[in-house]
N, C-alpha and C positions, 0 to 999 in steps of 0.2 A: 585566546583559546579558540580552538576549532573542533568540530565534531570528528571523532575518529571513526565511528561506525554506529549502526543502529541494528539491533537484533530483537526479533520477536520470537516467542515460543509457539510451537505447534504440537498437536497430538497426532497429526497425520501428515507426514512430509510430502507424500504424493499429492494429496488434496491441496496443500499449500503451494506446491510447485505449479500445479495446473492453474490455480487462482492467480498467483503472481506472474507467471509467464503471460497469461492473458491480459491482466490489467496493466502491467508494465509495458507490454507490447503496444497497447493502445496509446501509451504516452511516449512511445519512441525509445524506450529503454531496452537494451539488448537482453538476450536470454541469460538464464542462470549460468554462472561461470565456475561453479564448483565441480570438481571431478566426479565422474559416475561413482556411485556407492558412498560418497562422502555423507556425513551425518547432518549437514546443513546445506541450504541453498543460498547462493550469494549473487547479488545483482550490483553492478556498479552504477551509482547515481551520478548526476552531474557533479563535476569537481572530484570524481574518483571516490566518493564516500561509499563504502560497502553497506548494503542493506542485506541483512542475513535473517534467515528463518530456520529454526531447528528445534529439536526436542529439548526440554529442560535438562540440564546437566545433572541435577540432583535426582533424576528418575521419577520425580513427581509429575502429575499432570500440569500442562501449561494452562495458565489462566490469563485473562485480559484485564487491563486497568479500567477502573471506573473513573470517568472524567478525563481520560487520556485520549488524544486524537493525533494521528500522524497525518500531516498534510503534504501533498505533492503539487508541483506546478505543472500545469498542462499547457501545451503550445497553442491551444484554440478551444473554443466552446465545443466544437465537434469532438475533440479529443477527450474532453470531460465526459461527454455523453457516451462515447465509445468505451472509455475506462469503466464507467458505471455499468453499462450493459455487459461488458466482458466479465466483470466481477459477479454480477447476478447469475450469469450463465455458467459460472464455475464455482458455485457453492457459497457466494457471498449473500448478504441480506441488506436490503435498503434501509438507510437511516435518513434519507432525504434525497429525492430525485434531482436530476440536473435542472438547474435554473438559476435565476438571479437570487442572491441571498441578502436580505435586508440587513442582517447582522454583520455583513462584510461589504458595506457600501454598494450593494446590488451587483457585486462581481459575480460572475457565473461559476457555480460550484456544485458539487454533489457529495453525498456522504454514504458510506456503507460499512459493513463489518465483514471481515474476512471469515473463512470457515471456522476459525478458532475464537471469533468474537472480538478481535482487535478492531477498533474504530479508525477508519481512514477517510480522508477527504481529498478531492482534487479541485483546484481552482484555476481559472484562466484570468490573468490580469491582476490578481491579488498579491500585494507585497505587505509583509508584516515587519514593523519596526524599520526605521531608517530608510 
């Protein structure tokens, strides 16, 4: 089995676009690939996996998961720091500043929440499973 896509909800597509354009740019991921006026934003992650953000299809407010975290691989410690700074400058909130993480074998990482409260992390050098 492999991952088809990953989609998060947002209540403000423009805020989400600014946040993800900035944070993904810090990790070397290209800009949103969805056509102008499209109801979601789409980024192509490594391996071609689409990461999408859009309003909930049922018309209800988007909410975030308690206990859920989406992790990204960064190419360097500097990229982790730039990712975190870009997020904070674009409506994100800090959940753990850049630095060595004891819970991850002292690998360099950072945590934040996007403008809709989704918890994200970026790590340099961390591999999970196998």
